[in-house]
C-alpha positions, 0 to 999 in steps of 0.5 A: 360555591357555597354559602359557608365560604362566600357568605360567611359574614351574611348571617342576616341576609341568609336569614331574610332570604330563607324566610322569603323562600318559605313565605313564597312557598306559603303564598303558592300553597294559598294560590293553589288553594284558591285555585281549587276553590275556583275549580270546585265552584266552576264544577258545581255551577256546571253540574247545577246547569246540567241538572237545570236542563236535564229532562225531569221525566224518565226517558221511557215516559218522555216522548221528546226523548225519541227525537235525535235532537233531544237525545243529542242535547241530553248527551251534550249535557251528560258530557258537560257533567263529565267535564265538570267531574274532571274539573272536580278531579283537578281540584282534588288532585291540586288540593291533595298533592299541592295544598296538603303536601306543600303545606306539610313540607312548609311546616317541616322547613320552618322547623328545620330553619328554626333549628339551624338559626338557633344553632347559629345564634348559640354559636354567636352567643358563645363567641360573644361571651368569649370576646367579653371574657377576653375584654374583661381580662384585657381590662384587668391586665391593663388596670393591674399594669397601671397599679403596678407601675404606680406602686413602683413609682411610689416605692421609688419616691419613698426610697429617695425621700430622706424623711420617709421611714424605713418601714414605709419604704419597705411597705411601699416596696412590698406593695410594688412587688405585689402589684407587679406580681398581680400584673404578671398574673393578669398578663398570663390570664389575658394571654390565655384568654386571647389564645382561647378566643382566637381558637373559638373565633377561628372555629366559629368562622371557618367550621361552625358557621360554614356548616350551619350556612351549608345546611341552610343552603341545602335546606333552601335548595330542597325547598326550591326544588320542592316548590318547582315540583309543586309548580309542575303539579299544576300542569300535570293535574291538567294533563291527566284529565286532558284525554277524558276532556278530549273524549267529552268534547268528542262526545259533544261533536258526535252528539251534534253529528247525530241530529237526524232531521229526517228521522225526527220527522218520521219519529213525529209521525210515529208518535202522533199518527192518529190512524183516522181516515180523512173526512170526505167532501161535504155533499149537497143536501137538497132540503127541497126533497124529503129524503134520507141522507146516505152516510159516507164511510170516509166522513169523520162525522158519522154518528156513533150509532151508525144511523143516517140522519133524516133531512129536516130534523131541525138540528144544526150540527157543527162539523168536527175538524181534526185541528179543532180545539179538543175537549178534555178526555178521561184516560181509560185503561184500554187507551180508547181515549187515544187515536187508533194508531196511538191506542194500538201502540200503547196497548202493544207496549202494555202487552209486552210489559205484561209478557215480560212480567209473566215470564219473570214470575214463571222463572221465579216459580221454577226456581222456587220449585227447584229450591223446594225439591232441594230442601225436601231431599236435604232437610238440613238446608231448609224447610220446604214448607217455608217456600209455600207462601212464596210459591202461592204468591207467585202462582197468583201473580201468574194467574193475574198476569195471564188474565191481563195479557188476555185482556190486552190481547183482546183490546189490541185485536180490537184496536188493530181492526179499528185501524184497518177499518179507518184505513178503508181496508177490509179483511178481504183485502188482506186475503187477496192474491197478488195482482195479475200481470198486464200480459194475462189475457182478459179471459184468464185474468180473473183466475188469478184472483181469490175471493174478497169481501164485497165493497158494500159489505166492507162499508157496512162492516164499520157501520156495524161496529160504530158503537164500539169504535166511538171512543176513537172519535172522542178526541174531536169536538163534534161528530162529522156529518156522514158523507159519501166518499168522493173520487180522488181521480179518474182512470181508464181501463186498458184491458177487460176484466171480469170481476167474478170474485168477491169484492171485485167489479167487472170493467170493459176495455176503454171504460172510464171509471172514478178512482176511489182509493189508490193502490195500497201496495197489494196490486189492487185499486178501488174504482166506481163505475158511472152506472153504479157499483164499486169494487177492486180491479187490478192496478196494472189494468188501469191508466190512472190520473189523480185530481 
């Protein structure tokens, strides 16, 4: 079934239908255009939202970036940003493949429709023109027939009239004959015109207009098919980005699963561990007896000059607490304004950066030397003298970086010594051999120990460096008053131990001792005897009870 056969007389209906189809196509293009604007606005708002919540500082300068919670949040923001990019891709595909292409196709369809209907109207005008000519010839034939009949009647009446002259009768007969001849010609012309019109009308209704209607039908079907394909592009544009969007959502899930609370707690420790030793107990000051207070190694209140305060000096010094309000500190190049542990880490970072820069400059110097050798061997490739300024600059940079490396190495060594001193670890503790087993006889146990620094010397060493270590305590408000370390528990000697090495102390089996410092993992424990004296003994020789 086709329009030319079934709708041969529905020219206006087809005209309205094809116009409706083109209007529908234009409405869909407009809908998709507004849809792309919605997608673009959505993507823009998402990107603005991501930009608003992304960290402003680079990750290497932001301590919070080390926490898994922050890393996961940043990853989620990045996934949302990628998701916004996919929405922009959907908008772009719809704009190019639907809006532009369908709008262009709509213009082509409008031109084609206009051409077909112009052709149909011309055919209609031609048929109407033929029909008018047929009507004119018909009316002329009818008029001529009436005139011929009237002329014949007049001639017959004059012929019967006795009063009429012969000349009048002849003239009337001639006029009747002429009118009859004109009527015959009009008849022939009308017959010819009718035959021509019928032929044109048959051609119009059975050939010309059906072809035009079939062309319109083909055009409308192509438009409908193209519009259907345009409908499909909506879902196709979405399906194209579904895998990437699924990856974005999967990335968000991975980021959520990557939050590690325990690890974040450890990161917080690593970021903010000061390395300070805990302050000892505050000792009783007997102002009734004139005496000097003995400074305590474990007190944060040790004066910066290492000298004990005299009782009765008349100065009332406030305690310093690690959790007190801190004064504003001045940032120094050696990071001495930071706590010992943080100072060590920052110095280590700076040292690694300087070493990387130094290696880069060394590699550049080697490359310039090789280039200079090539220029010397092949002068046409370049002038060796042109490389001298760059080589000199590289050498200067190397010397400068070497000095900085030495400077940071010295600061790092000093910072590490401060960390060890604040932990109560002397150099001797790191040089002791492994602790002896519990089954070793008391008389041979001491042979398993090597020399260790005497605890008194160990306690004096930090005092001699108090002037250098002073910046470590600048983070706190006031100096702690010096106090002697307090026991953290008590222990009983299971075996006899002869402390013949430096830093060790002798003890008898069953002797009660004060626990001053727990085993740090090296097998030795620091204790104090009741009769005086302090030193290290094997941990395996003790039965320990903490307070």
